[in-house]
N, C-alpha and C positions, 0 to 999 in steps of 0.2 A: 543423226545423234548425239548426242554429245553424251559423253562419259566419263560422271567425277566418279573420283577415285577417293578415295576416301584409307588415310588411318585409322590403324586401331589407337580407339584412346585406351590411357588409365581412368578405372575407378576415379566421381567423385571423391576424396574424404571430404565428407565431414568434422567438421569442427565435433569432440568429442564437448558433450553437456558437460558444466559442473558437476562434482559430486554432491546426491543431497544425500540429509541426516534425516531416520526420522523427527522427527516432533523430540520433542524433549521435557514435556511439564514444567521439568522445578528449573528453566533456563531459563524461564516465561520470564520471571519476576526481575535478569540480570543486562537482560536486553541493551541497549547504551539505548538515554532515552530522544540523539544524533542519528541511530539506523532506524529507528521506529518513527520519526519527521522521515527520513527518506521515502523508506516502506510505504508511509502512508502516501504522499507528493508521489510516489508511481500509477498505485491504486485511481490515485486523482487523474494524473490523466489523462488515461484512456477516453475520461467518457465526465472527463469536465465542457465541454457540448451540444452536451444533450440535457434536456428541459431539470428543474433542478427537481421537477417527481420523477423525472426518470430516476436519477440520478443517484438519490434518495433510495429509491427502491432498489433502486439495483447496487449499489452501497450494503440494504440493509442484507440484500439475497445471499455477496460474495461473503459478509460476516455469518448466515443462520448458517451456510455449507458447511464451514473453515471451522464453524464451531462443532453443528454434527456428529460433520465426521473424523472432526481429531478428539470427541468426546471431550469437550474440555464445555463447565459451564456459562453461555453466552453472557447473564448476569455480570461475574467474577471477574469475564473478557472485559465486559465497557466498562463498567472499577476497574480495573487496573490501566485500559485507555487512556480516560476520562482523566486518570493521576498523571500521567505521564504526559495531558496533551493541559492543564489546570496547574501542572507545580509550577509554586513558589521559586518567578529565576533568581529570588535573590536565595535560595535555597543550594541555587548550580552553583558553577561557579562560570561559566558563560549562559547569557543566553544562547537560548537557539531559534536564529531565525528561521526557520523548516518549521517549524514548530508556533510559529506568530503569523507566518502566510497560512498554514490551516485554519489558524481560527479566522483573519481575516474571509478569508476566502466566506470563508459558510455568512458571514453575514451580507459580504460585498455584493458575489454573488448568485447564493439557492437566497437568502430571505434580503432580496434588492435594496441592499443598503443598509439594512439594518441592524444593531449589533448584536447576539444571538449571544456572545461572551465575554462574558470580560475574564 
C-alpha cells in the first residue's frame, strides 16, 4: 500500500474585488465618452458571436434590467446614450475610435453591411 503524505496547505486567498459604490445618478452626465464607449465595448464582447436577433434582444434585456433596478427612466437613458454615440466629433477635442467602432459594428455585423447609423 502506498501512503501519500500531504502537508497542510494555506488557504487560498482570492484577490479582493474592487470596491463598488452605489450609482450616483447625478454623475451620469459626467462620465467621459471614452469610458462609456469602453464599457459598451466590454458588454458587446460577450455577445458578439450570437445571432443578431439574440444579441440585440439580450442587450435590450440587460438595458431594461439595469434601468429598472436602478430606478432610471429608460427613455432618458436611451437619449443620453444616443447623445454620447452621435456627438459631433468637431465639438470634442479628440475623436473616439471606440464609438466609431460601435457604429460600424451595428452596420456591418448586425444589419449585414447596411449603414444604419450615420
